[in-house]
PASEBA-1860 file (N, C-alpha, C; in nm, 3 decimals):
! residues 105
1> MTAITNET> 0.356/-2.475/1.722/0.373/-2.389/1.608/0.258/-2.414/1.511 ~ 0.199/-2.307/1.457/0.087/-2.317/1.365/0.140/-2.333/1.223 ~ 0.079/-2.425/1.150/0.118/-2.447/1.010/0.061/-2.337/0.924 ~ 0.138/-2.290/0.827/0.093/-2.188/0.734/0.050/-2.257/0.606 ~ -0.069/-2.224/0.559/-0.120/-2.283/0.435/-0.150/-2.173/0.335 ~ -0.159/-2.211/0.211/-0.195/-2.118/0.105/-0.340/-2.132/0.064 ~ -0.421/-2.194/0.148/-0.561/-2.215/0.116/-0.638/-2.084/0.123 ~ -0.728/-2.066/0.031/-0.813/-1.948/0.027/-0.932/-1.970/0.119
9> AHVTTNKL> -0.969/-1.865/0.193/-1.086/-1.874/0.278/-1.210/-1.886/0.191 ~ -1.308/-1.960/0.238/-1.432/-1.981/0.162/-1.521/-1.858/0.176 ~ -1.564/-1.805/0.065/-1.658/-1.693/0.063/-1.773/-1.731/-0.028 ~ -1.893/-1.726/0.024/-2.011/-1.755/-0.056/-2.045/-1.630/-0.135 ~ -2.043/-1.641/-0.266/-2.061/-1.523/-0.350/-2.197/-1.456/-0.335 ~ -2.302/-1.532/-0.317/-2.433/-1.468/-0.306/-2.458/-1.409/-0.168 ~ -2.369/-1.427/-0.076/-2.381/-1.371/0.059/-2.250/-1.301/0.097 ~ -2.185/-1.241/-0.002/-2.055/-1.179/0.018/-2.055/-1.082/0.134
17> FEDLGFSP> -2.151/-0.992/0.139/-2.150/-0.889/0.242/-2.178/-0.948/0.381 ~ -2.260/-1.051/0.387/-2.280/-1.119/0.515/-2.151/-1.187/0.558 ~ -2.081/-1.247/0.462/-1.953/-1.311/0.493/-1.851/-1.210/0.545 ~ -1.867/-1.086/0.504/-1.777/-0.980/0.550/-1.820/-0.922/0.684 ~ -1.931/-0.971/0.739/-1.973/-0.931/0.873/-2.090/-0.834/0.879 ~ -2.149/-0.800/0.767/-2.266/-0.713/0.768/-2.390/-0.792/0.805 ~ -2.487/-0.725/0.867/-2.613/-0.791/0.900/-2.684/-0.826/0.769 ~ -2.778/-0.920/0.772/-2.851/-0.955/0.650/-2.920/-0.835/0.586
25> EEAAVLEL> -2.972/-0.744/0.667/-3.040/-0.626/0.615/-2.942/-0.532/0.546 ~ -2.829/-0.507/0.613/-2.725/-0.422/0.553/-2.671/-0.484/0.425 ~ -2.652/-0.616/0.428/-2.599/-0.688/0.312/-2.693/-0.676/0.193 ~ -2.824/-0.680/0.218/-2.921/-0.669/0.109/-2.912/-0.532/0.042 ~ -2.898/-0.427/0.122/-2.887/-0.292/0.068/-2.757/-0.276/-0.010 ~ -2.648/-0.324/0.047/-2.518/-0.314/-0.020/-2.516/-0.393/-0.151 ~ -2.578/-0.508/-0.152/-2.583/-0.589/-0.274/-2.663/-0.517/-0.384 ~ -2.774/-0.456/-0.346/-2.853/-0.382/-0.444/-2.775/-0.262/-0.498
33> KLKLHIEI> -2.707/-0.189/-0.410/-2.626/-0.077/-0.455/-2.516/-0.123/-0.549 ~ -2.453/-0.235/-0.517/-2.348/-0.290/-0.602/-2.403/-0.326/-0.739 ~ -2.518/-0.391/-0.744/-2.578/-0.429/-0.872/-2.613/-0.306/-0.956 ~ -2.664/-0.203/-0.891/-2.696/-0.079/-0.962/-2.568/-0.016/-1.018 ~ -2.464/-0.014/-0.937/-2.337/0.043/-0.982/-2.280/-0.034/-1.100 ~ -2.287/-0.164/-1.094/-2.237/-0.247/-1.205/-2.313/-0.213/-1.333 ~ -2.444/-0.198/-1.324/-2.524/-0.164/-1.442/-2.490/-0.024/-1.494 ~ -2.465/0.069/-1.404/-2.424/0.204/-1.445/-2.292/0.196/-1.523
41> MKEIKRQK> -2.197/0.122/-1.470/-2.066/0.112/-1.535/-2.076/0.042/-1.670 ~ -2.161/-0.059/-1.681/-2.182/-0.126/-1.809/-2.237/-0.029/-1.913 ~ -2.332/0.054/-1.870/-2.395/0.149/-1.962/-2.297/0.259/-2.004 ~ -2.217/0.305/-1.910/-2.115/0.405/-1.943/-2.020/0.349/-2.048 ~ -1.978/0.226/-2.027/-1.886/0.161/-2.121/-1.954/0.136/-2.256 ~ -2.078/0.087/-2.252/-2.151/0.058/-2.375/-2.168/0.183/-2.461 ~ -2.202/0.293/-2.395/-2.224/0.419/-2.467/-2.094/0.497/-2.491 ~ -1.984/0.446/-2.436/-1.853/0.512/-2.450/-1.860/0.658/-2.404
49> ITPRKLER> -1.914/0.678/-2.284/-1.932/0.812/-2.228/-1.804/0.853/-2.155 ~ -1.753/0.969/-2.190/-1.635/1.023/-2.123/-1.677/1.082/-1.988 ~ -1.583/1.095/-1.895/-1.617/1.158/-1.766/-1.676/1.297/-1.782 ~ -1.624/1.375/-1.876/-1.675/1.511/-1.897/-1.822/1.507/-1.944 ~ -1.852/1.417/-2.037/-1.990/1.404/-2.084/-2.079/1.349/-1.974 ~ -2.026/1.261/-1.891/-2.103/1.202/-1.781/-2.147/1.309/-1.682 ~ -2.064/1.410/-1.662/-2.103/1.523/-1.576/-2.233/1.584/-1.626 ~ -2.242/1.604/-1.757/-2.361/1.666/-1.816/-2.481/1.571/-1.814
57> VLDVPQPR> -2.457/1.445/-1.849/-2.567/1.348/-1.855/-2.629/1.328/-1.717 ~ -2.544/1.313/-1.615/-2.595/1.287/-1.480/-2.626/1.415/-1.404 ~ -2.583/1.529/-1.458/-2.601/1.659/-1.394/-2.539/1.660/-1.254 ~ -2.411/1.618/-1.250/-2.336/1.616/-1.125/-2.198/1.676/-1.149 ~ -2.133/1.727/-1.043/-1.999/1.783/-1.060/-1.894/1.673/-1.079 ~ -1.778/1.714/-1.126/-1.669/1.621/-1.154/-1.632/1.531/-1.036 ~ -1.627/1.582/-0.912/-1.592/1.492/-0.800/-1.690/1.374/-0.785 ~ -1.821/1.398/-0.810/-1.919/1.289/-0.801/-1.895/1.188/-0.912
65> VSELIGGK> -1.861/1.236/-1.032/-1.831/1.145/-1.143/-1.711/1.059/-1.108 ~ -1.607/1.119/-1.051/-1.488/1.044/-1.012/-1.521/0.938/-0.908 ~ -1.604/0.974/-0.811/-1.645/0.877/-0.708/-1.721/0.762/-0.772 ~ -1.812/0.794/-0.861/-1.893/0.691/-0.927/-1.804/0.597/-1.008 ~ -1.719/0.653/-1.091/-1.632/0.571/-1.175/-1.534/0.491/-1.089 ~ -1.491/0.550/-0.978/-1.398/0.482/-0.888/-1.463/0.381/-0.795 ~ -1.596/0.369/-0.802/-1.666/0.271/-0.720/-1.690/0.315/-0.577 ~ -1.672/0.441/-0.548/-1.694/0.492/-0.413/-1.841/0.527/-0.396
73> ISKMSIDK> -1.921/0.425/-0.376/-2.066/0.445/-0.372/-2.125/0.433/-0.232 ~ -2.040/0.426/-0.131/-2.091/0.406/0.005/-2.185/0.517/0.050 ~ -2.160/0.639/0.006/-2.245/0.752/0.047/-2.354/0.783/-0.054 ~ -2.360/0.704/-0.163/-2.465/0.724/-0.262/-2.585/0.636/-0.226 ~ -2.702/0.694/-0.238/-2.823/0.620/-0.204/-2.869/0.534/-0.322 ~ -2.952/0.438/-0.292/-3.014/0.357/-0.397/-3.096/0.448/-0.488 ~ -3.161/0.546/-0.429/-3.238/0.643/-0.505/-3.151/0.716/-0.606 ~ -3.034/0.765/-0.563/-2.944/0.838/-0.651/-2.891/0.748/-0.763
81> LTKYLHRL> -2.852/0.625/-0.731/-2.801/0.532/-0.831/-2.909/0.498/-0.933 ~ -3.033/0.486/-0.887/-3.145/0.460/-0.977/-3.167/0.578/-1.071 ~ -3.157/0.698/-1.019/-3.171/0.818/-1.103/-3.061/0.825/-1.208 ~ -2.940/0.789/-1.169/-2.829/0.787/-1.265/-2.859/0.690/-1.379 ~ -2.908/0.572/-1.345/-2.941/0.474/-1.449/-3.049/0.529/-1.542 ~ -3.148/0.593/-1.484/-3.255/0.651/-1.565/-3.199/0.755/-1.661 ~ -3.111/0.840/-1.611/-3.049/0.943/-1.697/-2.962/0.882/-1.805 ~ -2.915/0.760/-1.783/-2.836/0.689/-1.883/-2.925/0.611/-1.980
89> GREVKVTT> -3.057/0.623/-1.960/-3.151/0.558/-2.051/-3.189/0.417/-2.011 ~ -3.173/0.383/-1.884/-3.205/0.249/-1.838/-3.322/0.253/-1.740 ~ -3.406/0.151/-1.749/-3.517/0.135/-1.656/-3.473/0.037/-1.548 ~ -3.509/0.065/-1.424/-3.473/-0.023/-1.313/-3.599/-0.094/-1.265 ~ -3.590/-0.226/-1.258/-3.698/-0.307/-1.202/-3.639/-0.390/-1.089 ~ -3.712/-0.396/-0.980/-3.666/-0.471/-0.863/-3.758/-0.590/-0.843 ~ -3.699/-0.706/-0.820/-3.779/-0.824/-0.788/-3.742/-0.869/-0.647 ~ -3.835/-0.937/-0.585/-3.810/-0.990/-0.451/-3.838/-1.138/-0.451
97> KKIRKLEA> -3.784/-1.205/-0.350/-3.814/-1.346/-0.332/-3.814/-1.377/-0.183 ~ -3.877/-1.482/-0.148/-3.888/-1.522/-0.009/-3.751/-1.564/0.044 ~ -3.722/-1.522/0.164/-3.598/-1.562/0.229/-3.614/-1.706/0.275 ~ -3.512/-1.785/0.251/-3.520/-1.928/0.286/-3.554/-1.949/0.433 ~ -3.481/-1.884/0.520/-3.505/-1.905/0.662/-3.520/-1.768/0.728 ~ -3.639/-1.740/0.777/-3.664/-1.613/0.842/-3.625/-1.624/0.989 ~ -3.531/-1.538/1.031/-3.485/-1.542/1.169/-3.581/-1.465/1.257 ~ -3.592/-1.510/1.381/-3.678/-1.440/1.477/-3.617/-1.305/1.512
105> V> -3.702/-1.206/1.525/-3.654/-1.070/1.555/-3.640/-1.052/1.704
END
C-alpha cells in the first residue's frame, strides 16, 4: 500500500514551463508572453482602464479584451502583446543572457 502525503511537489519558479513539460525553447517563449501579459495587466490596473475603454485603446473587439483580461494569451503573439503595451504607453525592452548549459542539438 502506498502512503499518502500532503507534501507539495517541487517546482522551480524560474523554470516553471520546463517543469510543466515544455521544451526549453517553448518555455522561453511562454515565459516572455507571461511577463508581457503581467505588465499589460499592471498598466491596465494602474491607469484604471475599463474593459470598454480598453477596446478603444487597444483597437480590438470586446472578445479580445475579455481574453486578455482573462489571461487567455495562448493564441496571442509576442508581437501583439508588445503592441498592446505600446498602445498603453509602455516601452518594451528585451535583454538576453547566456544559458548556463548549452545542450547539444
